C-alpha positions in Angstrom: -23.6 3.8 -36.0 -21.1 1.3 -34.5 -18.5 0.4 -37.0 -16.0 -1.5 -34.9 -17.5 -4.6 -33.2 -15.9 -6.6 -30.5 -14.5 -9.7 -32.3 -16.4 -12.8 -31.2 -14.5 -16.0 -30.6 -15.6 -19.2 -32.2 -17.7 -21.8 -30.4 -19.4 -19.4 -28.0 -22.4 -20.7 -26.1 -24.8 -17.8 -26.4 -26.0 -15.5 -25.1 -22.5 -14.5 -23.9 -20.9 -11.3 -22.6 -17.7 -10.7 -24.5 -15.0 -8.2 -23.6 -12.1 -7.2 -25.8 -9.1 -7.2 -23.4 -7.0 -4.8 -25.5 -9.7 -2.1 -25.6 -10.5 -2.7 -21.9 -6.8 -2.1 -20.9 -6.6 1.0 -23.2 -9.8 2.5 -21.6 -8.4 2.0 -18.1 -5.0 3.4 -18.9 -6.3 6.4 -20.9 -8.5 7.7 -18.1 -5.9 7.1 -15.4 -3.3 9.0 -17.4 -5.6 11.9 -18.1 -6.6 12.3 -14.4 -3.0 11.9 -13.3 -2.0 14.7 -15.6 -4.7 16.9 -13.9 -3.7 15.9 -10.4 -7.2 14.4 -9.8 -7.7 11.1 -8.0 -9.4 8.3 -9.9 -11.9 6.3 -7.9 -13.8 4.3 -10.6 -17.3 3.0 -9.9 -17.2 -0.8 -9.8 -21.0 -1.2 -10.2 -20.3 -1.2 -14.0 -18.1 -4.3 -14.0 -18.7 -5.9 -10.6 -15.4 -7.8 -11.3 -12.6 -8.3 -8.9 -10.2 -8.8 -11.8 -11.1 -5.6 -13.5 -11.1 -3.7 -10.1 -7.5 -4.9 -9.7 -6.6 -3.7 -13.2 -7.9 -0.3 -12.2 -6.0 -0.2 -9.0 -2.8 -1.5 -10.6 -3.1 1.3 -13.1 -3.2 3.9 -10.3 -6.7 4.3 -9.0 -6.9 5.6 -5.4 -9.7 3.1 -4.6 -13.0 1.9 -5.8 -16.6 3.3 -5.6 -19.5 0.9 -5.0 -23.2 1.4 -4.9 -24.2 -1.2 -2.4 -23.0 -2.9 0.8 -23.0 -6.2 -1.0 -20.6 -4.9 -3.7 -18.3 -3.5 -0.9 -18.3 -6.9 0.8 -17.2 -8.7 -2.4 -14.3 -6.3 -3.2 -13.2 -6.2 0.4 -13.1 -10.0 0.7 -10.8 -10.0 -2.4 -8.4 -7.5 -0.8 -9.6 -4.3 -2.5 -10.3 -2.5 0.7 -10.3 1.3 -0.1 -14.0 1.7 -0.8 -16.5 4.5 -1.1 -20.2 3.5 -0.8 -21.6 6.4 -2.9 -25.2 5.9 -1.9 -27.2 7.1 1.1 -27.9 3.7 2.6 -30.1 3.2 5.6 -27.9 1.4 8.0 -30.3 -0.4 10.4 -30.7 -4.1 11.4 -28.6 -6.5 9.4 -27.1 -3.7 7.3 -25.8 -2.1 10.4 -24.2 -5.3 11.5 -22.7 -5.9 8.0 -21.3 -2.4 8.0 -19.6 -3.0 11.3 -18.0 -6.1 10.0 -16.9 -4.3 6.8 -15.1 -1.7 8.8 -13.0 -4.4 10.4 -11.4 -5.3 7.0 -11.7 -2.2 4.9 -11.2 1.5 4.8 -14.8 2.7 4.2 -16.3 6.0 3.2 -20.0 6.4 3.1 -22.3 8.9 1.4 -25.2 10.6 3.2 -27.8 13.2 2.2 -29.9 13.6 5.4 -29.5 14.2 9.1 -31.6 11.0 9.7 -29.1 9.1 7.6 -26.2 10.4 9.6 -27.9 9.5 12.8 -28.6 5.9 11.6 -25.0 5.6 10.4 -23.6 6.8 13.7 -25.7 4.4 15.7 -24.7 1.5 13.4 -21.0 2.0 14.0 -21.2 3.1 17.6 -18.3 1.5 19.5 -16.5 0.4 16.4 -12.8 1.2 16.3 -12.3 2.2 12.7 -15.4 4.1 11.8 -16.2 5.2 8.3 -15.7 8.7 7.2 -18.6 10.6 5.6 -19.2 12.5 2.3 -22.3 14.5 1.8 -24.1 14.1 -1.5 -25.0 17.2 -3.5 -27.7 17.3 -6.2 -26.1 19.0 -9.1 -29.0 18.5 -11.5 -29.7 14.8 -11.7 -32.7 15.2 -9.2 -32.1 11.9 -7.5 -30.5 11.9 -4.1 -28.4 14.7 -2.7 -29.0 18.1 -1.0 -29.5 21.3 -3.0 -29.1 24.2 -0.6 -25.8 25.1 0.9 -27.5 25.6 4.3 -28.6 21.9 4.1 -25.0 20.9 3.6 -24.0 22.7 6.7 -26.8 21.3 8.8 -25.8 17.7 7.7 -22.1 18.5 8.4 -23.0 19.6 11.9 -24.9 16.4 12.4 -21.8 14.5 11.3 -19.7 16.4 13.8 -22.2 16.1 16.6 -22.4 12.3 16.1 -18.7 11.9 16.4 -18.2 10.9 12.8 -15.5 12.4 10.5 -16.5 14.5 7.6 -14.4 13.7 4.5 -16.0 15.9 1.9 -18.8 16.2 -0.7 -19.7 14.4 -3.8 -22.2 14.5 -6.7 -23.4 12.6 -9.8 -24.4 14.7 -12.8 -26.9 12.2 -14.1 -28.3 14.7 -16.5 -25.2 14.4 -18.7 -26.5 11.3 -20.4 -28.1 13.0 -23.4 -26.8 14.5 -26.6 -25.1 17.8 -25.7 -25.5 17.2 -22.0 -22.0 16.5 -20.9 -20.5 20.0 -20.9 -23.3 21.8 -19.0 -23.6 18.8 -16.6 -19.9 19.0 -15.9 -20.2 22.7 -15.2 -23.2 22.0 -12.9 -21.2 19.4 -11.0 -18.3 21.8 -10.6 -20.5 24.7 -9.5 -22.6 22.7 -7.0 -19.5 21.1 -5.4 -17.7 24.4 -5.2 -20.7 26.1 -3.6 -21.1 23.2 -1.1 -17.4 23.1 -0.2 -17.3 26.9 0.2 -20.3 26.8 2.5 -18.6 24.2 4.7 -15.3 25.9 4.8 -17.0 29.1 5.9 -18.3 27.3 8.9 -14.9 25.8 9.7 -15.2 22.4 8.2 -12.3 20.8 6.5 -13.3 19.5 3.1 -10.6 17.0 1.9 -12.4 15.3 -0.9 -14.5 17.0 -3.6 -15.8 14.2 -5.8 -17.6 14.2 -9.2 -19.1 11.4 -11.1 -20.3 10.2 -14.5 -18.4 8.9 -17.6 -19.6 11.8 -19.9 -18.2 14.5 -17.4 -15.1 12.6 -16.3 -12.8 15.1 -17.9 -15.1 18.1 -17.9 -15.2 19.2 -14.2 -12.8 21.8 -13.0 -11.3 23.1 -9.7 -11.9 22.4 -6.9 -12.9 18.8 -7.9 -10.1 16.5 -6.9 -11.7 13.1 -7.4 -13.6 11.5 -10.3 -15.8 8.3 -10.1 -16.6 7.3 -13.6 -17.7 3.8 -14.2 -19.0 3.0 -17.7 -15.8 4.3 -19.3 -14.2 0.9 -18.7 -16.4 -0.8 -21.3 -18.4 1.9 -23.0 -21.9 1.1 -24.4 -24.2 2.4 -27.1 -25.6 5.2 -24.9 -22.1 6.5 -24.1 -21.1 6.4 -27.8 -24.3 8.1 -28.8 -23.5 11.2 -26.6 -19.9 11.3 -27.6 -18.6 10.2 -24.2 -16.9 7.1 -25.7 -15.5 6.7 -29.1 -17.0 3.9 -31.2 -13.6 2.2 -31.4 -13.4 2.3 -27.6 -16.5 0.1 -26.9 -14.9 -3.0 -25.3 -18.0 -5.1 -24.7 -20.9 -6.8 -26.6 -23.5 -9.4 -26.1 -23.0 -12.3 -28.5 -26.3 -13.8 -29.7 -27.3 -16.6 -32.0 -29.9 -16.0 -34.8 -32.6 -18.6 -34.1 -35.2 -17.6 -36.6 -35.4 -15.6 -39.8 -38.5 -14.1 -41.3 -39.2 -11.6 -44.0 -37.7 -8.3 -42.9 -36.7 -9.5 -39.4 -34.8 -12.1 -37.5 -34.8 -13.3 -33.9 -31.8 -13.8 -31.6 -31.5 -15.7 -28.3 -30.7 -12.5 -26.4 -33.9 -11.0 -25.0 -34.7 -8.9 -21.9 -32.8 -11.3 -19.7 -29.6 -10.5 -21.6 -29.9 -7.0 -22.9 -32.5 -5.4 -20.5 -35.1 -3.0 -21.7 -33.2 0.1 -20.5 -33.3 2.6 -23.3 -32.5 6.3 -23.3 -35.1 8.6 -24.8 -32.9 9.6 -27.7 -32.1 6.0 -28.8 -34.2 3.7 -31.1 -34.2 0.1 -30.2 -32.6 -2.0 -27.5 -29.0 -2.3 -28.8 -26.8 -1.8 -31.8 -25.6 -4.5 -34.2 -22.3 -3.3 -35.7 -22.5 -5.8 -38.5 -26.0 -4.6 -39.5 -25.8 -0.8 -38.9 -29.4 0.0 -39.9 -31.0 -2.9 -38.0 -33.2 -2.1 -35.1 -33.5 -4.4 -32.0 -37.2 -3.6 -32.0 -38.7 -5.8 -29.3 -37.5 -7.9 -26.3 -39.3 -10.6 -24.5 -37.5 -12.7 -21.9 -35.4 -14.8 -24.3 -36.3 -13.3 -27.7 -34.7 -10.3 -29.3 -36.7 -9.3 -32.4 -34.5 -7.4 -34.9 -36.0 -5.5 -37.8 -34.1 -5.1 -41.0 -35.2 -1.9 -42.8 -35.0 -1.8 -46.6 -32.1 0.6 -46.2 -29.9 -2.2 -44.7 -27.1 -3.0 -47.1 -26.6 -6.6 -48.1 -28.4 -9.7 -47.0 -29.4 -10.3 -43.4 -28.0 -13.2 -41.2 -28.8 -16.8 -41.5 -30.2 -19.1 -38.8 -27.2 -20.2 -36.7 -25.1 -17.0 -37.3 -23.7 -15.4 -34.2 -24.0 -11.6 -34.0 -22.6 -9.0 -31.7 -25.0 -6.6 -30.0 -23.7 -3.5 -28.2 -26.1 -2.9 -25.3 -27.7 0.4 -24.7 -26.6 0.6 -21.0 -24.0 -1.9 -20.0 -24.3 -1.7 -16.2 -27.5 -3.6 -15.7 -26.5 -6.0 -18.5 -23.4 -7.1 -16.7 -25.5 -8.1 -13.7 -27.4 -10.6 -15.8 -24.3 -12.7 -16.6 -22.2 -15.0 -14.4 -19.0 -14.4 -16.3 -17.3 -12.4 -19.0 -15.7 -14.1 -22.0 -12.4 -12.2 -22.2 -10.8 -12.1 -25.6 -7.0 -11.5 -25.2 -4.7 -9.7 -27.6 -3.5 -13.0 -29.0 -7.1 -14.3 -29.6 -7.1 -16.7 -26.6 -10.1 -16.5 -24.3 -10.6 -16.6 -20.5 -13.6 -16.6 -18.2 -13.7 -13.9 -15.6 -16.5 -14.1 -13.0 -18.9 -11.3 -12.4 -18.1 -11.5 -8.7 -20.6 -9.1 -7.4 -23.5 -10.2 -9.5 -26.8 -9.9 -7.7 -25.2 -8.1 -4.7 -27.7 -5.3 -4.8 -28.3 -4.9 -1.1 
């Protein structure tokens, strides 16, 4: 149960995405300090916040660069002067994407993820003749069963394709997506470490230099071991209900909430103006409902339509429920897609003052 809600400022026009600046700063500083002590580079994933201002906070704290998931995100951050970027996704660089990548390499230091020979060949063709070509990291599947290669022999085959195409191999990376469940973080971190070590050893045995060995995920951000020398956590910056539920983020470290107004009250339930277009329907299998209301710990965000969030109040809920017009904080299940639904964050500073920070890369999903 969430016991420490983000404090909502008065006179909010809801639904609104509210961020506690003090908790945000603490989250950024805490991870940076922990990785610095381990001698591991921090390259946070900016898909969570999509914010130039927050990306700058991370870089000012000591991050080596930023990770992005799309070419559009990379373009936004590069245009703002945040130019050390890793596109951690095996994009298919043809047509307009090839042209955009060439333009990006003119203003940014770019690294690109691949997981196939075909992807390497498309990337090489896209940047043929470009002066500053992107370096390449090969993605390894460490158990998430999304993208990434599994067998060490496949890693070597792709590395040979990188070399033959004239591109530069930077290293290997993975994302232990199976960490996002209760008890999953430790074994997923071990899987990440083992998969990356196996891949790096296979490449080294064939004479390839492996400079970067990069792990991902907020739950495993401090659980991978040698030879990992880079971490790409993203959600840690805000936290969310899912991260708190698996112990990856402390309840007091959740920096974000959706503010919603109660628009209707019925027996045993009430409705807020934050529906699927504010909270999304993303829900981990181990969670009940579509968000958590810290002020009503037993309440269940039971149903979402576009603009309706139906909240059920069980008999076990202590005290009376809210009244029409009350504004409540809802901690989203998964904050990353929620951020992409809002134009701006309402930042609550340490002195109680507020600011609007744009979600700069909102909608830049291609």
